[in-house]
SELO-610766 format. One record per residue (C-alpha): residue number from 1; residue in one letter; x, y, z. Coordinates in steps of 0.5 Angstrom, whole numbers. Layout:
N
+-----+---------+-------+-------+-------+
: num : residuo :     X :     Y :     Z :
+-----+---------+-------+-------+-------+
: NUM :       a :     X :     Y :     Z :
...
+-----+---------+-------+-------+-------+
END
This chain:
340
+-----+---------+-------+-------+-------+
: num : residuo :     X :     Y :     Z :
+-----+---------+-------+-------+-------+
:   1 :       m :   202 :   151 :   205 :
:   2 :       p :   207 :   150 :   211 :
:   3 :       l :   213 :   154 :   212 :
:   4 :       h :   218 :   150 :   217 :
:   5 :       l :   223 :   154 :   221 :
:   6 :       r :   229 :   149 :   223 :
:   7 :       f :   232 :   151 :   230 :
:   8 :       g :   239 :   149 :   232 :
:   9 :       a :   242 :   150 :   239 :
:  10 :       d :   244 :   157 :   238 :
:  11 :       d :   237 :   159 :   235 :
:  12 :       l :   234 :   157 :   242 :
:  13 :       l :   238 :   163 :   245 :
:  14 :       r :   236 :   168 :   240 :
:  15 :       c :   229 :   168 :   240 :
:  16 :       r :   226 :   175 :   242 :
:  17 :       f :   220 :   180 :   241 :
:  18 :       a :   219 :   187 :   239 :
:  19 :       v :   214 :   192 :   236 :
:  20 :       s :   215 :   195 :   230 :
:  21 :       p :   211 :   202 :   228 :
:  22 :       l :   214 :   201 :   221 :
:  23 :       c :   211 :   194 :   220 :
:  24 :       e :   205 :   196 :   223 :
:  25 :       t :   204 :   202 :   218 :
:  26 :       h :   205 :   197 :   212 :
:  27 :       e :   200 :   192 :   215 :
:  28 :       a :   195 :   198 :   216 :
:  29 :       v :   196 :   200 :   209 :
:  30 :       r :   195 :   192 :   207 :
:  31 :       t :   188 :   192 :   212 :
:  32 :       l :   185 :   198 :   208 :
:  33 :       r :   186 :   193 :   201 :
:  34 :       r :   183 :   187 :   204 :
:  35 :       t :   176 :   186 :   206 :
:  36 :       e :   177 :   179 :   209 :
:  37 :       r :   181 :   183 :   214 :
:  38 :       h :   176 :   188 :   216 :
:  39 :       g :   172 :   185 :   222 :
:  40 :       y :   175 :   188 :   228 :
:  41 :       h :   177 :   194 :   225 :
:  42 :       l :   171 :   196 :   222 :
:  43 :       p :   170 :   202 :   227 :
:  44 :       w :   178 :   204 :   225 :
:  45 :       l :   176 :   204 :   218 :
:  46 :       r :   170 :   208 :   218 :
:  47 :       r :   174 :   213 :   222 :
:  48 :       m :   180 :   213 :   217 :
:  49 :       r :   175 :   214 :   211 :
:  50 :       g :   177 :   222 :   211 :
:  51 :       a :   185 :   221 :   212 :
:  52 :       v :   185 :   215 :   206 :
:  53 :       r :   182 :   220 :   201 :
:  54 :       g :   187 :   224 :   202 :
:  55 :       l :   193 :   219 :   201 :
:  56 :       d :   195 :   216 :   194 :
:  57 :       l :   198 :   209 :   197 :
:  58 :       s :   198 :   206 :   190 :
:  59 :       p :   206 :   205 :   190 :
:  60 :       l :   206 :   201 :   196 :
:  61 :       a :   199 :   197 :   194 :
:  62 :       l :   203 :   195 :   188 :
:  63 :       l :   208 :   192 :   192 :
:  64 :       m :   203 :   188 :   197 :
:  65 :       p :   200 :   182 :   192 :
:  66 :       t :   194 :   179 :   194 :
:  67 :       p :   192 :   174 :   196 :
:  68 :       s :   199 :   172 :   197 :
:  69 :       g :   206 :   174 :   195 :
:  70 :       y :   212 :   177 :   197 :
:  71 :       t :   213 :   184 :   199 :
:  72 :       p :   220 :   187 :   199 :
:  73 :       d :   223 :   186 :   206 :
:  74 :       f :   226 :   193 :   206 :
:  75 :       l :   219 :   196 :   207 :
:  76 :       g :   220 :   194 :   214 :
:  77 :       p :   226 :   191 :   216 :
:  78 :       p :   226 :   187 :   223 :
:  79 :       p :   227 :   192 :   229 :
:  80 :       l :   235 :   191 :   231 :
:  81 :       p :   236 :   188 :   238 :
:  82 :       s :   237 :   194 :   244 :
:  83 :       l :   243 :   194 :   247 :
:  84 :       s :   240 :   196 :   254 :
:  85 :       p :   236 :   191 :   258 :
:  86 :       s :   231 :   196 :   261 :
:  87 :       a :   229 :   199 :   254 :
:  88 :       s :   222 :   199 :   251 :
:  89 :       p :   221 :   193 :   246 :
:  90 :       s :   218 :   198 :   241 :
:  91 :       a :   222 :   201 :   236 :
:  92 :       a :   222 :   209 :   234 :
:  93 :       f :   218 :   210 :   228 :
:  94 :       d :   223 :   215 :   226 :
:  95 :       e :   229 :   211 :   227 :
:  96 :       e :   226 :   205 :   223 :
:  97 :       l :   224 :   210 :   217 :
:  98 :       a :   231 :   212 :   217 :
:  99 :       r :   233 :   205 :   216 :
: 100 :       m :   228 :   204 :   210 :
: 101 :       r :   231 :   210 :   207 :
: 102 :       a :   238 :   208 :   207 :
: 103 :       t :   237 :   201 :   203 :
: 104 :       d :   242 :   199 :   198 :
: 105 :       p :   239 :   201 :   191 :
: 106 :       d :   242 :   194 :   189 :
: 107 :       i :   238 :   190 :   195 :
: 108 :       a :   232 :   195 :   193 :
: 109 :       h :   232 :   193 :   186 :
: 110 :       e :   233 :   185 :   187 :
: 111 :       e :   227 :   186 :   192 :
: 112 :       l :   222 :   190 :   188 :
: 113 :       v :   223 :   185 :   182 :
: 114 :       r :   221 :   179 :   186 :
: 115 :       s :   215 :   183 :   189 :
: 116 :       l :   213 :   186 :   182 :
: 117 :       e :   213 :   179 :   179 :
: 118 :       c :   208 :   176 :   184 :
: 119 :       t :   203 :   181 :   180 :
: 120 :       p :   201 :   180 :   173 :
: 121 :       g :   203 :   186 :   169 :
: 122 :       a :   206 :   190 :   175 :
: 123 :       a :   213 :   190 :   173 :
: 124 :       g :   211 :   192 :   166 :
: 125 :       s :   206 :   198 :   168 :
: 126 :       p :   209 :   205 :   168 :
: 127 :       r :   210 :   205 :   175 :
: 128 :       g :   213 :   198 :   176 :
: 129 :       r :   218 :   200 :   170 :
: 130 :       a :   220 :   207 :   174 :
: 131 :       m :   221 :   203 :   180 :
: 132 :       l :   226 :   198 :   177 :
: 133 :       a :   229 :   204 :   173 :
: 134 :       d :   231 :   208 :   179 :
: 135 :       p :   231 :   204 :   185 :
: 136 :       a :   234 :   209 :   190 :
: 137 :       g :   228 :   214 :   187 :
: 138 :       a :   223 :   208 :   189 :
: 139 :       v :   226 :   208 :   196 :
: 140 :       r :   225 :   215 :   197 :
: 141 :       e :   218 :   215 :   194 :
: 142 :       l :   216 :   209 :   198 :
: 143 :       a :   219 :   212 :   205 :
: 144 :       d :   215 :   219 :   204 :
: 145 :       l :   209 :   215 :   203 :
: 146 :       t :   210 :   211 :   209 :
: 147 :       g :   211 :   217 :   213 :
: 148 :       n :   205 :   220 :   211 :
: 149 :       a :   201 :   213 :   212 :
: 150 :       w :   204 :   213 :   219 :
: 151 :       h :   202 :   220 :   221 :
: 152 :       a :   195 :   219 :   218 :
: 153 :       l :   193 :   212 :   220 :
: 154 :       l :   197 :   210 :   226 :
: 155 :       e :   200 :   216 :   230 :
: 156 :       p :   194 :   219 :   233 :
: 157 :       d :   192 :   212 :   236 :
: 158 :       w :   199 :   209 :   237 :
: 159 :       p :   200 :   210 :   245 :
: 160 :       r :   194 :   205 :   245 :
: 161 :       l :   196 :   201 :   240 :
: 162 :       r :   203 :   200 :   243 :
: 163 :       t :   200 :   199 :   250 :
: 164 :       l :   196 :   193 :   247 :
: 165 :       l :   202 :   190 :   243 :
: 166 :       e :   207 :   191 :   249 :
: 167 :       a :   202 :   188 :   254 :
: 168 :       d :   202 :   182 :   249 :
: 169 :       i :   210 :   181 :   249 :
: 170 :       a :   209 :   181 :   257 :
: 171 :       y :   204 :   176 :   257 :
: 172 :       r :   208 :   172 :   252 :
: 173 :       a :   215 :   173 :   256 :
: 174 :       r :   211 :   170 :   262 :
: 175 :       q :   209 :   164 :   258 :
: 176 :       l :   216 :   163 :   255 :
: 177 :       a :   219 :   163 :   263 :
: 178 :       e :   214 :   158 :   265 :
: 179 :       g :   214 :   153 :   260 :
: 180 :       g :   219 :   155 :   255 :
: 181 :       l :   218 :   155 :   247 :
: 182 :       e :   213 :   149 :   247 :
: 183 :       r :   208 :   153 :   251 :
: 184 :       l :   209 :   160 :   248 :
: 185 :       f :   208 :   157 :   241 :
: 186 :       a :   202 :   153 :   243 :
: 187 :       d :   198 :   159 :   244 :
: 188 :       l :   201 :   164 :   239 :
: 189 :       h :   196 :   162 :   233 :
: 190 :       p :   192 :   157 :   231 :
: 191 :       g :   197 :   157 :   225 :
: 192 :       v :   203 :   156 :   229 :
: 193 :       t :   205 :   149 :   231 :
: 194 :       w :   212 :   147 :   235 :
: 195 :       s :   215 :   140 :   235 :
: 196 :       a :   222 :   137 :   235 :
: 197 :       g :   225 :   143 :   234 :
: 198 :       t :   221 :   146 :   228 :
: 199 :       l :   216 :   151 :   228 :
: 200 :       t :   211 :   150 :   223 :
: 201 :       i :   207 :   156 :   220 :
: 202 :       r :   201 :   155 :   215 :
: 203 :       t :   202 :   161 :   210 :
: 204 :       r :   198 :   163 :   204 :
: 205 :       f :   204 :   161 :   199 :
: 206 :       r :   202 :   155 :   195 :
: 207 :       e :   209 :   151 :   196 :
: 208 :       v :   212 :   148 :   202 :
: 209 :       m :   218 :   151 :   204 :
: 210 :       t :   223 :   150 :   209 :
: 211 :       q :   228 :   154 :   212 :
: 212 :       k :   234 :   153 :   217 :
: 213 :       l :   235 :   159 :   222 :
: 214 :       s :   243 :   157 :   222 :
: 215 :       g :   244 :   161 :   229 :
: 216 :       r :   240 :   167 :   227 :
: 217 :       g :   234 :   165 :   232 :
: 218 :       v :   227 :   168 :   231 :
: 219 :       l :   224 :   175 :   232 :
: 220 :       l :   217 :   175 :   234 :
: 221 :       m :   212 :   181 :   233 :
: 222 :       p :   205 :   182 :   235 :
: 223 :       s :   201 :   186 :   231 :
: 224 :       v :   194 :   189 :   231 :
: 225 :       f :   193 :   189 :   223 :
: 226 :       v :   196 :   182 :   221 :
: 227 :       w :   189 :   179 :   224 :
: 228 :       p :   187 :   174 :   223 :
: 229 :       d :   193 :   172 :   219 :
: 230 :       v :   200 :   170 :   222 :
: 231 :       v :   206 :   171 :   217 :
: 232 :       s :   213 :   170 :   217 :
: 233 :       g :   219 :   172 :   212 :
: 234 :       f :   225 :   176 :   211 :
: 235 :       a :   231 :   172 :   208 :
: 236 :       p :   238 :   174 :   210 :
: 237 :       p :   241 :   178 :   212 :
: 238 :       w :   235 :   180 :   216 :
: 239 :       q :   233 :   176 :   222 :
: 240 :       p :   227 :   171 :   220 :
: 241 :       t :   221 :   174 :   223 :
: 242 :       v :   214 :   171 :   225 :
: 243 :       i :   208 :   177 :   226 :
: 244 :       y :   202 :   174 :   229 :
: 245 :       p :   196 :   178 :   232 :
: 246 :       a :   196 :   181 :   239 :
: 247 :       r :   191 :   179 :   244 :
: 248 :       g :   186 :   184 :   246 :
: 249 :       v :   185 :   186 :   238 :
: 250 :       g :   177 :   184 :   239 :
: 251 :       g :   176 :   190 :   244 :
: 252 :       l :   181 :   195 :   241 :
: 253 :       w :   176 :   199 :   237 :
: 254 :       q :   170 :   198 :   241 :
: 255 :       r :   167 :   204 :   244 :
: 256 :       p :   164 :   204 :   251 :
: 257 :       t :   157 :   204 :   253 :
: 258 :       p :   154 :   210 :   256 :
: 259 :       d :   154 :   208 :   263 :
: 260 :       a :   161 :   205 :   262 :
: 261 :       a :   165 :   210 :   266 :
: 262 :       g :   160 :   209 :   272 :
: 263 :       a :   160 :   201 :   271 :
: 264 :       l :   168 :   201 :   271 :
: 265 :       v :   168 :   206 :   278 :
: 266 :       r :   163 :   201 :   281 :
: 267 :       l :   167 :   195 :   279 :
: 268 :       l :   174 :   198 :   281 :
: 269 :       g :   172 :   203 :   286 :
: 270 :       a :   173 :   211 :   284 :
: 271 :       n :   181 :   211 :   285 :
: 272 :       r :   183 :   205 :   281 :
: 273 :       a :   178 :   206 :   276 :
: 274 :       a :   181 :   213 :   275 :
: 275 :       i :   188 :   210 :   275 :
: 276 :       l :   187 :   205 :   270 :
: 277 :       t :   183 :   210 :   265 :
: 278 :       g :   189 :   215 :   266 :
: 279 :       l :   194 :   210 :   264 :
: 280 :       d :   195 :   212 :   256 :
: 281 :       e :   202 :   212 :   257 :
: 282 :       p :   207 :   208 :   262 :
: 283 :       a :   207 :   212 :   268 :
: 284 :       s :   211 :   211 :   275 :
: 285 :       t :   208 :   211 :   282 :
: 286 :       k :   210 :   218 :   283 :
: 287 :       d :   207 :   220 :   277 :
: 288 :       l :   200 :   217 :   278 :
: 289 :       a :   200 :   220 :   285 :
: 290 :       e :   202 :   227 :   283 :
: 291 :       r :   197 :   226 :   277 :
: 292 :       h :   191 :   224 :   282 :
: 293 :       e :   193 :   228 :   288 :
: 294 :       l :   194 :   221 :   292 :
: 295 :       a :   199 :   219 :   297 :
: 296 :       p :   204 :   214 :   294 :
: 297 :       s :   202 :   209 :   299 :
: 298 :       s :   195 :   209 :   296 :
: 299 :       v :   197 :   209 :   289 :
: 300 :       s :   202 :   203 :   290 :
: 301 :       a :   196 :   199 :   293 :
: 302 :       h :   192 :   201 :   288 :
: 303 :       l :   197 :   199 :   283 :
: 304 :       s :   198 :   192 :   286 :
: 305 :       t :   191 :   190 :   286 :
: 306 :       l :   190 :   192 :   279 :
: 307 :       r :   196 :   188 :   277 :
: 308 :       d :   194 :   182 :   281 :
: 309 :       a :   187 :   183 :   277 :
: 310 :       g :   191 :   182 :   270 :
: 311 :       l :   189 :   189 :   268 :
: 312 :       l :   196 :   192 :   269 :
: 313 :       t :   203 :   190 :   268 :
: 314 :       a :   210 :   193 :   270 :
: 315 :       r :   217 :   194 :   267 :
: 316 :       r :   223 :   197 :   270 :
: 317 :       a :   226 :   203 :   266 :
: 318 :       g :   233 :   205 :   269 :
: 319 :       a :   231 :   207 :   276 :
: 320 :       r :   224 :   207 :   275 :
: 321 :       v :   218 :   202 :   275 :
: 322 :       l :   213 :   204 :   270 :
: 323 :       y :   206 :   201 :   270 :
: 324 :       e :   202 :   200 :   263 :
: 325 :       r :   195 :   197 :   261 :
: 326 :       t :   195 :   190 :   259 :
: 327 :       a :   191 :   187 :   253 :
: 328 :       l :   185 :   185 :   258 :
: 329 :       g :   186 :   193 :   261 :
: 330 :       v :   185 :   196 :   254 :
: 331 :       a :   179 :   191 :   253 :
: 332 :       l :   176 :   193 :   259 :
: 333 :       l :   176 :   200 :   258 :
: 334 :       a :   174 :   199 :   251 :
: 335 :       g :   167 :   196 :   254 :
: 336 :       e :   169 :   189 :   253 :
: 337 :       a :   172 :   185 :   259 :
: 338 :       a :   175 :   180 :   254 :
: 339 :       s :   182 :   178 :   254 :
: 340 :       g :   182 :   177 :   246 :
+-----+---------+-------+-------+-------+
END
């Protein structure tokens, strides 16, 4: 059934993007439990078998009702807006986890009750009763488990995931600049539509829901692991949030063919291929010139070509301009030249 988000004039000014490693960690945990989500993520799941065997994620799983239901908002509060115009859209995991640990026990208790009610018998189970009896202890336990899940499941791949997610934001920001919210929402997800100041999201919930944004706007967060769904949530005091699949997920975990490196060189040329391949972290022209022992003018020309081809994007960070791969660039390196 649909969720209708009603925009007012102030809400149109308060739409923003962010990347949340904390929310992505919980979506990864959810992906481990839902077979219909596996698809593109099967290579990742195979790699994670050993790590998963060493984790007891059952307390988190208890609060993730399937196929639908309420997960406590305090597990992944929406990232706060940055005060710096040049800041990265990606939040820092440690800061997000600290916010989770600081959850008011009364808020935690209220959200735990709501979540456990979605699963028959969960509130009366030994673990459910323990959470409700000591919500502050439950927050500590859940935060510890989230930290363990982050280190085991996401942290090793985070530079690659963050690049893809931030590339999606750069693409969406261009859509917004060129065609406003109408163009942005038209391409966000098949389950999302925009009409007459209302954003409609098809959800797994059974009832029709309508929510006035009342000047809070909407936070848009691309995700690797929410695929194939789009989800929305966060009641006050949290900012309403829409989490949608990022572009390029289809090629994210694909391994290159044996001759992929040679094919990339033939396609782009040796220096451009080396620059694209080496951009696991955002880097400036100077960084890349030193790394590849090339003249800055040559690197600048290569970067312009790669950017014009849609393989790189650039953003200013203080006095520096940092280049990073787009979703298309990530997919190309994965051996699948697809935009997602």
